[in-house]
N, C-alpha and C positions, 0 to 999 in steps of 0.2 A: 675724571683727572682733566689738567688745565695746565697748558704751559706757552697758551699764546703770548701773553701780555701785552697782547695789540705790536708783535715784533715784528723783526725783518722787514716791515712792509707786506705789502699785499700782491707783492708780485710773485707767487707762487700758490703752492697749493695743499697746505700744511695743516687746513680747517677742514679740508673735505678729506685728508690722511688720518685726521682726527678721529673725524668721523668714522670710515671705516674701522679703524680701531677698536672703537669703542661697541661696530656693531658687532667684530672680533669675540672680544668679551663677551657680549650678551648668547652668540653662537656656542663656544664652549659650556653656559649655564645653563642654554635651553635643556640640554643632556643632562643636565645635574638638579635643577629644579622642578624640569616634570618629569624625574623618573624612569628618562629612555636608555639611562647605564651610561656606556665610556664613549665621547666624541669620538668622532673617524678620526682626530690629527692625534690625539692619545694612542689609538689603537695601530696607527699603518708606523708609526715611531716607536712603538714598544712601549710607553709610557715614557719616552725624556723630552718632550715635547705637547707643549699643546696649545693651542688660537691664544685660551687667555693668556697662560705666560707670555710669547712672544708680542702682544698687542701692548702689553701695560710694559714691559722694556719697549716695547715703537714708545710710547710715550714718556719715558721718563728720557731717553735716547733726543725728543723734539724738543722736553722743555730744558734740558741741560744747554742746547744751542738757542734755544728761545730765552731763556731767558737771563741767559750770558747776555745776551743781544741786548738787551733792556736795561743790566746791571751793567753795564759800559756804561751806557750811553746816562744813566742818571747818574752816577756817583761823580762825574764830572760839573755838575750844579750845584747851584745853591740847592741846600734841603733836599739832595736826592737820596743819600741814604732814607731817610724817613719817609718818600716816595715811594720808595719798592718796595719798604716793608707795609705801608700801606696799603699800592695795589696788588700788593700778594695775599694780604688779610682781605682786603674783599673781594678779590677775582675766588678764592676757597672758603670760608670763614659762613658768611650771609646764607647762602648757597645750601653749604651744608649742615649747620643752624633749622633751616627753615627743614630741607628733608628728614633730619631728626626727629623735629616736633610733629612733623605731617604724619609721616611711617606710626608714632604712637598715637598719634587722637585720633587720625583720619582712619589708614593704610591698616592698621591689627586690629579695629573695629568695623571693618567691611570684610577683612579675611573671618574674621568669627562669623560674622552673620552669610557668607558664600560656603561654611563649613557646615550651615544647618542647627547654627548654637546660638543660645540666649549672648541678648550681649551684656547679661548682668556676668555671664561666666568671666568674661575678662576685666579684670582690677586693676585698675592704671594705676593704684598709689600698692600693689602688694607685692610680692617676694620679684624681682628678676618681670617685674611689667614696664607701664609706660613710661611712667616717674624714673624705672629704676635704668631705662634705655637711655632714655634721653641723657638722663645728670653721670650715670657712667662715659658716657662715650661724648659728651662732650667737648672735651681739648682732644681730640683725633686720637684718641689711644682708646681704639675700641677692646674694651671690654667684657660687651655684651650683646649677642647676636642674636640671641633667642627673645621673645617677647612673651613668659611666660609662657603656659601651655597654646598660646594661640593655632601654632604651630604643627600641634602635635597628629594631625593626620594628613599631612605634606609631607612630598618625599622628600625634601631636603629642608633641616632645621633653621636655617639662618634667614632672617628676613633681608640683608640686606650683606651682603657680602664682599662688595666690591671697597666700602668704605676704610677697610685696613691699608691701601694705598696712599691715602693721603699724608699720614704721617711722615712714611718713608721722605716725600713728596717735599713735605715742607721742609723736614730736616736738611735737605739738598739746597733751597731757596735759601736755610742760614747761612749754608757754607759757601753759600757762592756770596751770600755778602763778607763775609769774615777773609776765604781768598782776597776780593778786591780789594779790603781793608788791607792787606797785605800786599799790596800791587798785584796780584791776579792781571792787572787787564793791563801793566804797565812795562813793568820791567819785570817782572816775577811769571812770565807765560810757562813755564818749565812743570812751575805747582802742580797744573792742572794733569800733566801726562805721569807725573809722579804718583800725582793721588790716584791716579787711572789703574801705572802698575802696581801700584799695594791693593787695590781692592781686585784687580786680576787674578793675581794672587792668591788671597786669598778665597776667592769666588774656586779656584782650581784645590784649594783645601779643605775649603767645605764639601763640594762635589765628590772628589774623593772618600770624603772619610763619612756619608750619611746613615752608613750601616753600621757605623761602631760606635756603640753603648760609653764608650767615655774616653773623654778628651774637651780638649779648652773650651768652653761652655757657648762664648762667640763668634766660637769658627763651623762650631758642630752644625750649632743648633739655630742659627743667622744663618736665614735668607731673603737677607738685604742685597750681599754683595751683587747679585744680579743686576736688581734694579737701579742702585747707587753706581756701579759702573757701565751701565748703560748712559745713565748722564751724564756723567762723567768724561764719557766718549762726545757726548754730544757737545763738552764744554770746551772738550779739547779742541775739538773741528772749527770749533768757535773759534781759540785762538789764535789757530795755523790758518784759518783762512784766505792770509793772503797766499802761503806757500804753498796750503794744500786745499784748497777749493775743490766743497763739494756740487760744486755747478757742473757736470761732468759725467754724461752718460756712460761711460769705459768704469767711471767708479759702480754707480748703480752694477751692471750688470758682472764686475766684477763678487761684490756682496752679493746680488743673486742666486750665483752659481756659486757658490761655496758655504749658503744657506743651505740651498737643495740637496750637495752632496751631503753635508752631517745630518741635515732630516733623515737621508736615505741610508746615513751609513755609520750615525752616531757622533756622538759628542755636540748635539746642539748651542746645547746651554754654555758650554765652554766659549763656542765664538761668538754667539747671539746678544749677549752686552756690549759687543763690536761690530756687528754686521747688520745688525737692523736697523739700531741706526745711522749708520754713513748710506745701508740703502734708501729708507724714507729717506735723509738730511736730501740727498743725489737727486729721487726723486720730484719732493717735491720743489727745488729750485728748477728744475727741469720743462714747468707747466707752472702755468695761471690757472687756476679754477680759485675764486674766492667765494665764499658763501653769507648771504647776508643776515644770516642768522646761527650763529655759534651750537649747536644743541649738545656738543661732545659731549663737555662736563654736565652736565641734565640728566644725559638716557646711562652716562654713566653711573652715576650715583640712583639713580631711580632707576636703572634696567631691571635688578634683582624686584623687588620690589612689584615692581610690572609683571614679574616672570612667574611670583609668588599669586599676584591675583588671578591671572591666567590659567596656575594649575589648581587652583581653588575650584574651577569650573569645570566639572568633570568632564560635561560635551565639548568644551575648548581641549584639555588634553590629553585626552582619549584620541584625536588627529593631530597628528606633529607641526603638520603644514598649516593647518588653522589656530596652533599655540605658539606656534613660532609669529606666523602674520598678525593676531590677537594683539601679544606681548610687544613688540617693536612699537603696534601703533601705540597701545598704552604708555610706554618708555618715552615716544615722539611725542605725545600731548604734553607729558607729565613734563618733557625737559622743556617745550617751548612754551609753556607755563612759568618755569624757572627761570627760563630766560628775557622775558617780558616781562615779567614783575618783581624778581630778585636780582640774578646778575649782572643784567643790562645795567639797569639803574646803579648799582653797585660800582662797576666797569668807570659809568660814566660819571660821577661821582668821582670816582679816585683820579682822574685823569681831565678832572676839568681844571682851565687854567686859569693860576691865583692872580689876585690884581697886583700891580705894579706900583711901590709907591714912587713917587716923583718928589724929586727937590720941589720946595718953591719958590 
């Protein structure tokens, strides 16, 4: 996940927070991809919260605030709408496409080899093979998580389970642009809390009807309300930043206390879309800790393939600490290459200064 847009200046620690959130996602998936059973937070909260879910909510909340910051600045410039779209596209899609291609052409054959099978058993153009994986997932709608029978001996059968969240994030970018066109950042700030109230209500209905087999499909089967709610919480906090500044340690204490309360006594996923963004934005504005390299997006999209590679080596998988360290090292290495070779050049291209036409 990525929501920085190089927004809000560097006088914060949002880069560090996103990196920590990425590690939270990996922490949950360690147990899943390594076959270690249920992670600690799911067990301790009786299956109503996980580090991965809370981390993704944090990503969406930060994105809502930072993308709104970027959009509000750009829409007042000539050609700002086009630059907003191009920057969002260049931040998400090139890295995602390269990840798909590398997963299908490099990581999948490597996994076949690590599981001591012949490379000929990997049929790239076969049913649900590498070509189908790339083609079915190319436009962010993740229709295929497996790669033929590459992972038939793995504890978990999805090669990259994190990619699903990119589509709702891009939908949020489109919603931001649409609301900006309707005057969100001028005279119609009320639209952000109005949409947030609707999403919160739908989330309450959704969580209360999960066990009902028959009901409105858009409510009963839709899990996006959580994440869209977190995004619009961040957007609302941006729109009312003058009246309700997030740079306040008391807000962080309030949000942190009630999150701990709900984790202990229940109701976490009702309050988390509101409290997690408030907590992270408050903490992020209180401290300054910029990072030279933004590896959070790369670790997010390459984290699951790294876990699969480490899990395919039994000597590593049989030792939890070794598995954890190996997976993190692999993910960080792939993320660094993605940042240096793909992401940073695309960001620089999107932020290049256009020549000004001078009058003769």
